[in-house]
N, C-alpha and C positions, 0 to 999 in steps of 0.2 A: 506494500498497497503505500504511493507517496507521501508522504510527509510535504509539509506548508513550508514550512523552513530546509534551509539550506543542514540544519543541523542533522546530527545523527541521533537516532532514537533514545538514544541510552544514556544522554546529557542530563544535567540536571534544568528543570525547569529555570531554573534564576535565570541559566548562561544563556536559554533561551529568549529571556527578556530581557538581559543586555543585550545581546545583539539584535535582536529588534529594534529596541529603545535607539542604539546605535545608526542604524540604519536609519531611523526617521529623521532623526535629528540632522544626520548631511546627507538626507538627501531635501529638507524642508531647506537646511543655510545654505549647499547649492542653489536649490531653486529660487529664492529670495534672492540671494543676489547676480543670477542672472533676468528676475525681471523687473529687480532696482537699473539693469545696464540698459535693458531695453526701455525701461524707460527714459534714462534719460538719453540715450540715441535719441526718441522720437521726438523727443522737446528741443535736443538741438537740430534736429532735421525742418520741425516747423519755425524755430528761429532763422536758421537760417535761410529759408524759402520765405520768411515776410522781410528779412531785411533786403535778399536781394530783388526781387520782386519788383521794384522801382527799376530800379538800374535795370532791369532784363527790358522792362518795358519800354524806359527811354534807349537804349539802346537794339532794340529786335531791329528797328529798320536798317543797320548794319550786320547782325547776329544770322535773322533769318537768311541773307542772300548768301554769306560766305557758308553757313551751316549746308546751304544748299551744293555748294561748289566741292564743301571737302567731301559731302556724300558722293557725292558723284566722281569725282577723282578717286576714290577707296573701291565708286565701280570699276573705275576704269582699273586700277592693277588689280583687282579681284581675275576680271575679266581676260585681261590680259595674259595672269599668271594661270590661268584653266586653258586655255589658246597652247601658253608653253607645254602644260603638260598634258595639251592632246599633238601637237606634234612630237611632241618628245614619246612619247607613245606608238606613236603612230610609224616613227620613224624605227621606232625600234623592231615593229613589227614588220617595217616591207623589209631590214637589215634577215630577221628569222625567216622570210618566207626566201627570200633571194639567194641564202646560205641552205636554204634545205634546199633549193630549185637547182643549186650549182650541182651541192652533196648528190642529188638522186640520179642528174643527168651523169655525173663523172662514174658513178655507183653503176649506173646503164652502161655507158662505155667501156669500164673494165671490163662486165660481160658479157663482152659482145654483141648489145640487142641498139636496140636504137629507142629514145625517150619521147614517150609520146606524152605530151599532156594534156592531161583534160580538166574542162573546167577555168575556171580564171584564169 
């Protein structure tokens, strides 16, 4: 029968109670600390948003076009990298295909046969 605690069944009841109490206190302390930290983070984020909103509104005629240009530039770099990967993949496939084609031609010639390519 499984026990609710990780303690062995023959341990005294007082030891189980101390372990359970320690677990509850530790969990409570860690939970309270994380709750306070998350509250401070939320408060700081809201304060920064309140203080920077007027600046963003004043500079939005400049910031919006700059954001669009940066986004388009990033898209261009990503597209360029994708094309480079596609080109390297295609060249690698072409090299392997040509190597296999020439090797098959040499093998056929070595055995005195003719090489006929079917398909591509």
